[in-house]
VOVEX-380999 format. One record per residue (C-alpha): x, z, y. Coordinates in pm, whole numbers, padded with zeros to 5 digits, always signed. Each point is the difference from the previous one (the first is absolute). Layout:
<pts>
XZY ...
</pts>
This chain:
<pts>
-00762-04587-00838 +00216-00229+00214 +00150+00309+00166 +00101+00138-00338 +00162-00327-00112 +00204-00035+00318 +00127+00355-00033 +00096-00021-00364 +00228-00292+00077 +00187+00235+00234 -00001+00275-00261 +00166-00226-00254 +00287-00092+00230 +00217+00301-00100 -00027-00119-00360 +00177-00320+00097 +00297+00213+00099 +00035+00117-00359 +00070-00355-00109 +00299+00001+00233 +00320+00189-00073 -00017+00232+00301 -00010+00370-00088 -00343+00156+00032 -00144+00351-00034 -00328+00034-00187 -00243+00237+00172 -00324+00138-00140 -00258-00016+00279 -00333+00183+00010 -00289-00068+00237 -00203+00286+00151 -00331-00095+00163 -00346+00120+00100 -00150+00206+00280 +00066+00338+00165 +00092+00204-00307 +00263-00265-00068 +00108+00012+00365 +00066+00369-00059 -00097+00309+00197 +00263+00239-00130 +00218+00167+00263 +00375-00066+00001 +00062+00367+00077 -00142+00090-00342 +00250-00215-00192 +00279+00149-00214 +00351-00117+00086 +00028-00245-00290 -00306-00195+00122 +00099-00046+00363 +00242-00292-00039 +00133-00228-00274 +00339-00169-00002 -00069-00244-00282 -00367-00097+00040 -00130-00249+00256 -00344-00063+00146 -00168-00288+00179 -00302+00142+00181 -00226-00267+00147 -00146+00083+00339 -00357+00132-00046 -00242-00202+00214 -00373-00078+00020 -00147-00337-00096 +00082-00292+00232 +00320+00168+00124 +00303-00228-00013 +00241+00294-00045 -00128+00123-00336 +00259+00016-00277 +00309-00036+00218 +00287+00222-00105 +00363+00047-00100 +00184+00141-00299 +00135+00349+00062 +00116+00297-00205 -00297+00205-00111 -00054+00320+00198 -00287+00213+00123 -00225-00146+00270 -00170-00283-00193 -00338+00172+00014 -00295-00039+00238 +00117-00103+00346 +00289-00218-00122 +00053-00326+00191 +00240-00294-00011 +00054-00307+00218 +00222-00171-00254 +00316+00106+00184 -00022+00379+00002 -00213+00258-00176 -00182+00279+00179 -00020+00287-00246 -00274+00262+00015 -00016+00372-00078 -00190-00075-00320 +00076-00117-00354 -00189-00145-00295 +00071-00047-00371 +00307-00218+00054 +00254+00286+00004 -00090+00180-00321 -00077-00336-00161 +00355-00110+00077 +00158+00322-00129 -00195-00016-00325 +00045-00372-00059 +00375+00036+00060 +00011+00272-00264 -00191-00225-00241 +00225-00302+00075 +00338+00168+00064 +00200-00321-00048 -00215-00227+00218 -00014-00078+00369 -00342+00092+00141 -00193-00128+00303 -00349+00056+00139 -00226-00234+00193 -00284+00175+00181 -00295-00131+00194 -00316+00205+00049 -00248+00072+00276 -00233+00295+00031 -00373-00069+00000 +00022-00344-00164 -00234-00124-00273 +00000-00272-00264 -00355-00110+00088 -00070-00205+00310 -00337+00173+00046 +00152+00348+00033 +00030+00153+00346 +00377+00044+00003 +00326-00052+00185 +00062-00326-00187 -00062-00180-00327 +00224-00095-00291 -00229-00286-00102 +00233-00301-00015 -00288-00235+00090 -00107+00185+00314 +00069-00215+00308 -00098+00234+00286 +00070-00132+00349 +00355-00129-00041 -00003-00028-00378 +00237+00295-00047 -00096+00290-00228 +00170+00284-00188 +00087-00223-00291 +00177-00231+00245 +00198+00301+00129 +00088+00080-00361 +00130-00356-00048 +00199+00020+00322 +00156+00326-00117 +00101-00154-00333 +00126-00321+00156 +00223+00176+00252 +00122+00250-00260 +00098-00268-00252 +00153-00227+00265 +00273+00256+00063 +00247-00069-00278 +00238+00292+00063 -00228+00297+00059 +00275+00264+00012 +00252-00211+00196 +00280+00055-00253 +00099-00367-00012 -00155-00062-00343 -00320-00195-00037 -00295+00198-00134 -00243-00142-00254 -00328+00189+00034 -00195+00038-00323 -00368+00097+00054 -00055+00297-00231 -00339+00142+00092 -00286+00048+00246 -00131+00342+00105 -00344-00007+00164 -00159+00302+00175 -00325-00106+00167 -00377+00006-00030 -00134+00262+00238 -00115-00258+00258 -00197-00177-00272 -00182+00321-00094 -00232+00040+00298 -00273-00247-00101 -00148-00030-00347 -00012-00379-00022 +00365-00026+00107 +00116+00274-00235 -00173-00176-00288 +00209-00312+00065 +00329+00187-00010 +00104-00103-00351 -00054-00371+00066 +00179+00019+00335 +00292+00197-00146 +00041-00241-00290 +00004-00294+00241 +00250+00163+00237 +00242+00111-00270 -00017-00349-00147 +00104-00145+00337 +00278+00257+00037 +00138-00073-00345 -00010-00372+00079 +00200+00067+00317 +00263+00172-00215 -00020-00289-00250 -00082+00236-00286 -00353+00019-00142 +00094+00303-00210 +00180+00199+00269 -00068+00373-00066 -00250+00158+00239 -00062+00372+00053 -00317+00110+00178 -00033+00331+00181 -00348+00133-00067 -00177+00096+00322 -00130+00355+00033 -00220+00198+00236 +00087+00312+00200 -00367+00098+00048 +00091+00093+00357 -00264-00190+00197 -00308+00153+00159 -00210-00136-00285 +00248+00097-00270 +00136-00327-00137 +00223-00208+00223 -00042-00319-00206 -00371-00034-00077 +00043-00251-00281 +00349+00097-00112 -00108+00028-00364 -00092-00369-00003 +00344-00095+00129 +00159+00231-00257 -00205-00174-00269 +00132-00335+00122 +00357+00128-00012 -00043+00136-00352 -00165-00323-00114 +00290-00206+00135 +00256+00207-00189 -00210+00000-00314 -00022-00380-00002 +00356-00076+00115 +00265+00082-00259 +00274-00016+00264 -00160+00263+00225 -00006+00380+00011 -00168+00258+00219 +00116+00332+00144 -00285+00251-00005 +00185+00312+00115 -00140-00057+00351 -00310+00198-00097 +00211+00319+00009 +00176-00060+00332 -00036+00204+00317 -00062-00164+00336 +00148+00014+00350 -00332-00126+00140 -00329-00131-00137 +00146-00335-00109 +00371+00050-00070 +00209+00194-00249 +00253+00262+00101 +00378-00034-00023 +00028+00155-00346 -00259-00243-00134 +00183-00309+00128 +00320+00116-00167 -00179+00048-00332 -00189-00329+00032 +00317-00199+00058 +00159+00142-00313 -00308-00080-00207 -00012-00356+00132 +00364-00047-00098 -00053+00134-00351 -00308-00217-00050 +00183-00316+00113 +00293+00085-00223 -00229+00052-00300 -00169-00336+00059 +00338-00175+00019 +00148+00181-00300 +00005-00167-00340 -00321+00108-00166 +00045+00282-00247 -00207-00040-00313 -00086+00225-00291 -00067-00231-00298 -00317+00105-00177 -00237-00122-00271 -00282+00106+00232 +00079-00262+00265 -00220-00270-00158 -00269+00239-00110 -00308+00149+00164 -00039+00336+00172 -00305+00203+00090 -00005+00319+00208 -00275+00260+00016 +00051+00109+00362 +00080-00237+00283 +00310+00075+00211 -00027+00064+00371 -00064-00312+00210 +00313+00087+00197 +00227+00017-00307 -00128-00246-00257 +00304-00233-00012 -00136-00328-00137 -00264+00163-00215 +00004+00143-00350 +00228-00281-00126 +00275+00154+00211 +00026+00252-00285 +00119-00272-00241 +00168-00264+00220 +00355+00115-00092 +00072+00087+00367 +00087+00368+00052 -00050+00185+00328 +00280+00139+00216 +00028+00358+00128 -00232-00092+00289 -00370+00058-00073 -00105-00272+00247 +00216-00283-00136 -00302-00186-00139 +00078+00060-00368 -00153+00344-00058 -00362+00080-00081 -00111+00318+00173 -00282+00222-00128 -00138+00277+00222 -00108+00301-00210 -00108-00217-00298 +00205-00086-00311 +00145-00326-00122 -00169-00110-00320 +00118-00343-00115 -00062-00194-00319 +00225-00298-00074 -00074-00276-00251 +00319-00188-00096 -00198-00266-00190 +00091+00070-00361 +00125+00279-00226 +00375+00022+00045 +00284+00232-00095 +00089+00212+00303 +00286+00238+00066 -00059+00146+00346 -00267+00049+00267 +00097+00115+00351 -00153+00053+00343 +00153+00021+00349 -00089+00300+00218 +00071+00111+00356 +00017+00337+00175 +00030+00053+00375 -00159+00336+00078 +00056-00046+00374 -00286-00254-00008 -00203+00185-00268 +00111-00214-00296 +00069+00198-00319 +00115-00092-00346 -00292+00029-00244 -00058+00322-00192 +00060-00205-00313 -00028-00352-00144 -00185-00074-00324 +00062-00307-00214 -00212-00113-00293 -00036-00329-00188 -00234-00198-00218 -00012-00318-00207 -00369-00077+00061 -00064+00153+00343 -00248+00249-00145 +00187+00254-00206 +00296+00139+00193 +00278+00227-00117 +00027+00362+00112 +00154-00009+00352 +00369+00077+00039 +00064+00207+00309 +00299-00051+00231 +00114+00208+00301 +00254-00070+00275 +00161+00345-00001 +00036-00025+00379 -00122+00279+00228 -00280-00075+00245 +00219+00161+00265 +00279-00254-00050 +00041-00175+00335 +00090-00361+00071 -00114-00337-00127 +00022+00036-00377 -00069-00263-00265 -00031+00066-00371 -00068-00219-00301 -00161+00188-00286 +00045-00166-00336 -00143+00050-00349 +00251-00123-00257 -00187-00056-00326 -00034-00287-00246 -00367-00094-00032 -00220-00298-00084 -00262-00048+00271 -00188-00242+00221 -00164+00240+00246 +00189+00261+00201 -00175+00272+00199 +00191+00186+00273 -00135+00294+00200 +00187+00165+00287 -00160+00330+00104 -00018+00046+00379 +00076+00356+00116 -00328-00032+00194 +00065+00222+00301 +00314+00095+00189 +00129+00341-00118 -00027+00316+00210 +00359-00011+00125 -00039-00356+00131 -00076-00089+00363 -00314-00179-00121 -00111+00284-00229 -00341-00071-00148 -00007-00360+00120 -00019-00303-00232 +00331-00086-00164 +00133-00347-00075 +00116-00150-00327 +00219-00312+00022 +00074-00217-00305 +00146-00343-00050 +00131-00189-00300 -00126+00075-00350 +00254-00159-00232 -00058-00071-00369 +00286-00109-00222 
</pts>
C-alpha cells in the first residue's frame, strides 16, 4: 500500500493549482486497462473516417511491458488517433503506433457525444496475456503484492502510467494548465485466469482487491468501474478456448452485483472474432461505445421512480436468467429504471418464461396507478410481452379480475425500444400481482424463428 500512498500524493498536486488564481481547464479522464482485448486487435484499415483521428481528445498510452521491465508505463500525451492497439510502444519521448486499434476510438467518440461541453482524455495501460492471479501462467500479473525478481509487476506499470500522465500539467500544450478529474475505470480482462479451475474460482476476490487498489490510486473509493465480460469463440481444437471461462464470468458478475458503483457489458457474447482469442474490428467499435455509455450512466445522477413498493416485499414465480438478473427480484421495486440497453445491469431477462410477480406493500393503502417498464430489441431476440396483466388484493388470497394491458407496438419495430405500461385506477390494496406474458418463441419472420424469445422487465411502480 506504500506505492499507492506515494502516488496519490502526486495525483493530488493538480488540485493545489485550483487554490491558486491561474486559469485551469478541467478534463474528464478515463482509464482503460486489462489484457489483449483491451490492447485491441481491430485493424486500422477497417475504421470509418470519423474514428481515425480526433482533434479535441487526448490519450496517454503507457508502454506495455512484462513484469520486471523498467520501461513499463512510460508514455506521452498525444492527440488520439488510430494505432493504439496491439503492437503499440512508447519510450516516453515518442510513440510507435501500430496497425491496430482497440476500444479507445469509439469510446472517445461516444463519450464526447455524451459530454459535449467537457474536455475528454484517456489513459490506457494494458498488456495481452496478463492475469490478476500470481499463480496463473501468464505474461505478467496485476497483483500489487507480487514482487517477482525486481519487484516490478503490472500494477507497478499501471502506477507509472498514472504518475507520468498526471505529472504533465498541460496535456494539450495550449498554455493553460489542465486539471485531470478521474471519471471512471474500464476493465477488459480475465481470459488468462480462466485456464485453471482453482485460479478461476479466485477471480472475484482478486478482482475486488485489484479494483480497490486502483480506486485508491485515483483517490476515489467510489470511482465508477465498468467490466467487459469475457467470452469464448469456441475456436480451439477442443472447442472452448477458455476452459474455465464460466467461473471467471461468475466472478465478474458477482463483483458487479455486490458493487453499486460498477456495471458490466455483456454484449461480448454476440461478437465475431478475428482469431480464436480476439474480437474483430466491428466488435471493438461496438464495445467502446457500450463502455462509454455504461460509464456515463454510472456517473449520471441516479434517476428514480418513487414508488410505494420500494419498502415492500416481492416474490417471483420464475427466476430470471443468470446472465440478466440485475440485483435480484428486488430490482423490480428499487425505484431504479433501466436504460435502453438490455445489459445495463437494471433489467431482469426471462428466456421463454413469463414474469409473474407479487408485491406486498405492507398494509392496505389507497393506490392510483401501477406501472411496469418493458424493453424490446428484436435484433437480440428481446420482444415486448404479448400482454401485461395486473390484479390486486387486500389479503393476498382473493385477487381482483386481472386488467390486461398491451404495448400496441409491432414485433417488427426495430431499434432499442422502452415502454412503460400503466394501469390508472383508484383502488384499495396491499398486494399487487403483475404478469408479463413472454411471446415464447421468435416469430417465423425473425432470424431466430422458432428459438426461445426473451422478455425484459424492470421497475414495477406503485403509486
